C-alpha positions in Angstrom: -0.3 0.0 0.4 1.2 3.3 -1.0 1.1 5.8 1.9 -0.5 9.3 2.0 3.6 10.3 3.1 5.7 9.0 0.9 3.1 10.0 -2.2 3.7 13.2 -1.0 7.5 13.0 -1.5 7.8 11.1 -4.1 5.7 13.8 -5.8 7.6 16.5 -4.6 11.1 14.7 -5.7 9.6 14.2 -9.1 8.5 17.4 -9.7 12.3 18.6 -8.6 13.6 16.3 -10.8 11.5 16.9 -13.8 12.6 20.8 -12.9 15.8 20.4 -12.8 16.4 18.6 -16.3 18.4 16.2 -15.2 17.7 13.1 -17.5 19.4 10.8 -14.9 18.0 12.3 -11.9 13.8 12.2 -13.6 15.0 8.4 -14.6 15.8 7.5 -11.9 12.5 6.8 -9.7 11.6 4.0 -12.7 12.5 0.9 -13.3 14.8 -0.2 -16.5 11.3 -2.3 -18.2 9.5 1.1 -17.8 6.6 1.7 -20.2 4.7 4.9 -20.6 1.3 6.4 -22.4 1.1 9.5 -23.5 -0.9 11.0 -26.7 2.0 13.2 -26.3 4.6 10.1 -27.4 2.4 9.9 -29.7 2.4 13.6 -31.2 6.5 13.7 -31.0 6.9 9.8 -32.2 4.3 8.9 -33.9 5.1 5.1 -34.8 5.4 4.4 -30.9 1.3 4.5 -31.3 1.4 7.1 -28.1 3.6 3.8 -26.2 7.3 3.6 -25.7 8.7 1.0 -23.9 11.8 0.6 -22.1 14.1 3.2 -20.1 16.4 4.1 -22.8 13.2 4.7 -25.4 12.0 7.1 -22.9 15.2 8.9 -22.2 15.3 9.7 -25.9 11.5 10.7 -26.1 12.0 13.0 -22.8 15.6 14.4 -24.6 13.4 15.6 -27.3 10.9 17.3 -24.3 13.6 18.6 -22.9 15.6 20.1 -25.8 12.6 21.7 -26.9 11.1 23.1 -24.3 14.5 25.0 -21.9 11.7 27.0 -19.7 9.8 23.5 -18.9 8.7 24.0 -14.8 5.8 21.6 -13.7 4.1 22.5 -10.1 2.3 19.2 -8.2 -1.9 20.5 -8.3 -2.5 17.8 -6.2 -1.5 14.2 -5.6 -3.4 10.8 -4.6 -2.6 7.3 -3.5 -3.5 3.8 -3.8 -2.8 0.2 -3.3 0.2 0.4 -5.9 -0.2 3.9 -7.8 0.4 7.0 -7.1 -1.7 10.0 -9.4 0.2 13.1 -9.4 -2.1 16.1 -10.8 0.3 18.8 -11.5 0.6 21.6 -14.1 2.7 23.4 -16.5 3.5 26.3 -15.3 5.3 27.4 -19.1 1.8 26.9 -20.4 -0.9 26.5 -18.1 -1.7 23.4 -19.1 -2.5 20.5 -16.6 -2.2 16.8 -16.8 -2.5 13.7 -14.9 -0.2 11.1 -14.5 -0.9 7.7 -12.8 2.1 5.9 -12.0 1.8 1.9 -10.9 4.9 1.2 -8.8 6.5 -2.1 -8.3 7.6 -3.3 -4.6 10.7 -1.3 -5.5 8.7 2.1 -5.3 10.5 2.2 -8.6 7.6 3.2 -11.7 6.8 0.0 -13.9 3.9 1.8 -15.8 2.4 6.0 -16.4 -0.5 6.7 -18.7 -0.7 10.0 -18.7 -3.9 12.6 -19.8 -3.5 16.0 -20.7 -6.3 19.3 -20.4 -6.5 21.2 -23.4 
């Protein structure tokens, strides 16, 4: 079971790492076989059908995003907890758009799958 305390600390570290733009720090939250499902992945890398599999492939995908958004900055709006999952509801302070990211964690508290939804 994911505790509220763990979820809050995880989301704080997660957003700080994204705001640092340090890809190694960002990826430290994820397992090697991590899968992300995202409409943005579909837009940036159409051949993935929106599903990027494996940490190294995700590294390439996120590197494109960080390169194209040098002022990218996130702010956590809320954090929701589940049995083995966390949902981080956050705002991109550069664009004002909001996102919700459901993250399923393994027993080592690493994200094995994330599903991202975006506001328009």
